[in-house]
C-alpha angles and dihedrals in degrees: 000000000000113000122184121199118199113209133179119198143176123180094346099123094122091062101035102092096050091049094049094045093052095049094045088052092056095046113275102147101183133033121198105190127186121195128192134191097339123184100175099061097261089135091053090050090052091049089053092047090050090052088052090054094247101120147342116261124201120184112225107184121185163269095095119183092204098031129273095276095060092042089054094048092053088057092043091056088069099038121115092230089060094043093050099045124110091204131018138198133177107212141166130231092248091057122084122186109231113195116195102189134079113338089344095257132130089246088060091047094052090045089055090057106044112190094022116145094182138014120202107218105206120214119248107198115228110198133215094269090212093290111152106168122061111235130180095252133122113281093218092055096043102048109048104146119090147171118285115275089250110046118176100191150066102038090220088069088067094057120118144196118225128235102195140177112252095227099134096262093122130044102204143031120244133195093248105010141007114276139207096046116204108233095213091059101045095089089065095053119116112186124182135183125231092274093053097257115147112245122221124254091258088071090055092070109020149017129062098213137054126224107289124235099053131106105243098165107087095111103018142352135187109235105216114200094182098154114033119173117349089248091053092050090059089056090048090051090048090053090053136203111332095205105059136352100351095246114172119261116243145192090289089063090048096050093049090058110028101101122148107164098122136035114233121178095155094116090067089069087074091072112208098161095109093052091046092049091051090054093047091051091067104099094216094050091043092057093043091050091052090049091052090051091049090049091057092053092048094046091052090051090052093049093050089060087071123075099226091057093045088051092051091047091052093048091051091051089053094048114094124211112289119264116235109236121232118244090256092052092047092049090053089056092047092049092051090046090055091049096248 
């Protein structure tokens, strides 16, 4: 089974090797990676990885009218790695696929859902866990506390990324789901959530989130490490939104994702340490990784010389983990949102 992951990155070199090792371990066979406007050497790391036969790297320099992510996806639509894949997924570097069946591979996941044409991988938010300082340590081992399995609010917590069969039913890639559905092929679609529940036809053509408040992780979940250490979040905010105008992320973004009600170390059962060690043993990658780590420390120091960034840092330190709303509380928000 040939699975292509499409990834867009900027200044993420410190996290790249762990992410690649994990997804190779679970069965991603091809990586199509776009980089834009990097200052930390991520693009040089990707060049080295391409020379080693690990992935395909495409430089995607700005400016981008619609944001770098959409610019990358337009190129990916025409790329041979996308055309040749059996299955496709568009994914970010702070997202890790966590399969719960068989040997925890994508082959096992697809085998558990025979006939599936798409699987909606629901986010499970992994909070900050009280980590302030950025350290060069695996993300999946550092951040192990997550939102409850049934989270009623915010609606963004019910968003998903789509692993879908590349059978010609859709004409374009999308950030969360395939786009440009072909009407004549929609009757053959079989979409499932991460617990194996069949999804209705409306999900075959629209929506990027499922109904909140249900456990959709029995077979697979998408671990979403959107925050990281407080220091790392400042760098993420500095980088800005990748989908539009690059505006900084703020405390609102943090509160919507900083859940820590349950411990979840299940992703560590898909052991990628050997693959990661092999990558780190390459002397070129080793030096580039160290340089990317050093860049993060230096960039944080530079940001903290400016009052707006110090203020954000202080606010984040004062902000406790987010409280999970009860169903009744969440419904009151939904009702108000719908104007009831």
